[in-house]
Structure formats: C-alpha cells, structure tokens
Steps between C-alpha positions, in 0.01 A plus 500: 500500500784301342690342787432361844680798651271735307202310635625530858560875466159545338330308779683693773417829332134412473473365853685796652218729392238306695365651823579209728267421792228733373196477737178347368284774652699781341501322163120459499449862604732610220326277246151629587624857450672447165352712213405206279302333777331825602362535147325161511125474546358536851384138507842373390673706767253388768538130425877516454548700821277262696701196390840656562389623842381147583846369411664776703280437805613139505862608550714747690511817290876514554556158342756535223388427145809279471358274773219365283558190290288341228422205731384734773280707266344182364427366846339830602277519192383140540475507881179315596477684832406813304133507397557606140337369182703350216415800283621741767824305543554539125444876533737519796765325293454756220529794742810373677662410168436847356618666822828306505556569132477869578740455796755338269461784250556757776798300631344434839562127467719291269239263354130423495472174694132477408590391146581152630172466688234273351213725395172399663258344255157661494345174384424230753733202509381146548507443878770277643485301820776433747623143501438285808873511599494881464193533725655269759826697493330839531287386794797329666709816495201720590472296822872519577577866430418761766304249712252441220383861481433474124343151504144644518580727203620212284214274616232755412657561159577139401205319659249785540550676167523849649704770330808622694350850521178354648692303761702807598177673614375212713462497877468179698169626645342474152510119496186302574656177621169325564381555141853480358445814298644847469363814336764695314528827312598404148569686177309823444403520870257213445446257787469124471475211744752222458447149632838383621599142411582269790868495406514879521317501835748247644790726407333814632396359836860416584587871491167677564464784747185661641570819310775695330644497151523161330827596330817608685647848468807351331295313238691641203831369635378159611297460179821531298703279733248215499486496119880506477535209742228310313716511189358788300715761327513813716729800457760556770374855543166363614684333785691810612434562867338157545625280784650205311701355787541129445371517142780688325616192313156469339434869444832556326358300208170691490572663161607178329353485149414133551243594761139554385376859486210587725182530290263782587181380678618138492381432857145616429498314167610185682217531752231559236626216281492247784169628635345437158669161476362404839144626451449462124250789510589803287226720644601423858867561422422833330302619803769380741783671310314818413541433127258455212386158383663563161840567661484177700380304199773640276802500731455264795340179377822355361833623636823318423618274781168495686351151514279290722812371675654843563159624619498242780859590588429874499221496758706274730783754538468586869720674759747300706377411847808638677 
C-alpha cells in the first residue's frame, strides 16, 4: 500500500468480504463443527463448548457479531452478578478470544474486539475499598432510582458483605429480624449465618417485605444505572433499554475516561475491611465473611483509605427519612 487511495481501496476490498450482521448463534454452531475443533480432546471440547454456550445463553442467538464491542465483552466477563471464579473468567476470556479470532479468519466479523479487553488475572489483587463519598453516592442513587428497589441489594453488599450472587437468591422470609441474622447459601453450596450490622438492618427495614425476592426483576438494568449516576465508568451499551428519563445529562458522560472503573467485588471488600476495622478481631471477621483467617490477615487489616475516622463515617451512612 503506497498511497492513501490504495489504503482506502484495500480497506473497502477487505471489508466487502465480511458477512455483515452474522448471528452469534450460527457462528458458534459453525465454530463447534469446524474440523480443527472436532479433532481436539474430549475434555477441551466439553469445556470450550460449555463456556461458549454460557455466553450464547446470555444473549439472543440472533444478535449480530458486529453488535459486540470490547467494552461490552469486558463488562460481561467481569460482571459480578454472575457467580464465576476469577480462574473461570480467565478461561471464558480465552474461549471468547479464540472464537472471535476464528470468526475474523472466516470473515464472519471484521475484527476481534476481545483483543482490547483486559485479561482477567488469575492471581488475587489486593482488595480495594470504596471511598466514603462513593458509598454515599451509591446509596443515594439506590434510594432514588426505581423507588429504591435496589437499595437492599447495595446495603447487603456494602454493609453486609454478601456476594451479589448470594443476594440474588435471597427471599425476605429468610431474615430473622429479632436476631438480626440471615442464613445464606454461599460458595460451593455451603451455608453460613451472617450477623447483619445495625447500619445494614436500618437500610433493609426501610424496604423489607414479608416475603418475595430481595432483588427486583430489573436488577441488571438498575445496577448499571445506579453505578453510572454515582460517577463510575459504565458502557453505554449497559444502559440500553434502561429508563434514564431525567438523567440523560449524567448518563451521556458514563464512558468518560476520567471516571473510575468499577472494581470487581469492591462492595464486599469494602464491607469486610470496615467490619474488621470496627471489630479488630480477625477470627470473627473471617467467620462473618466466610473467608479464612489467613485471607483476612493478609488482605483486610490495612486497606488504603480506611482509617478510624472513615470507619466512624462509614457506619453512620443511613437512608434518608423521606
């Protein structure tokens, strides 16, 4: 390619060969039937198929491959509402990346958007805690959006230390308000009882029902909207189909690079960090969080930004009386 004109003709020629709007479902079916994949070991095929089918089941099979962006793929892989380990997220990334590479090779899509996605790290990162202004903002918007339907979700995660996937399974009938405790099904189908801090109880009682799901049916949408309004970087595609009436001026800036990225598990890490700061008992914190003593000792005793002053502020963050 010697001139700009040559470059334009080359680009048009290459792009004209692409099967535009190729359906995701058809592409996955075609990939799983390709000769090279068929020759792989049974275990490789089983694991690869399982992960691609999981990705497919999360979307309409007729969704065009062109619809997916690197930001969207990254958000899906790191989505905290999916109960998936860090190692499995890394494997999902590898599968989707390989699949899209094949799609590019077969001219089903123009480029592999997964190449720009941050690859999940199999090693544990040092936990981070939300700042006090961030917690206040999240809880403020959780109260305001959709009549506060997601406020219990955020309260249980930030003040109760529950994982999003654990909260999603909860029913209001499971709460023991007299003892201020709830028994939950945690990782590996193991059950544990969690004593709920007074701050968490105060938030929950404002929205509690006798029974029924703790989280709303539209949790995925409101979860994204609350974080966007609270100032975190959220892709516009995550807000597609979300009622943003009255908040468009804020949401239009949701992808601004100056906004902080949402850190995986940051709500739970915040809760554990402040619980340890408040109680100063590693064994008690480990039992409360469903972690080992060594994990608490290594990761939660000293987290940047968490001090005696912020600890007092944290537990005083309460719902508005209106």
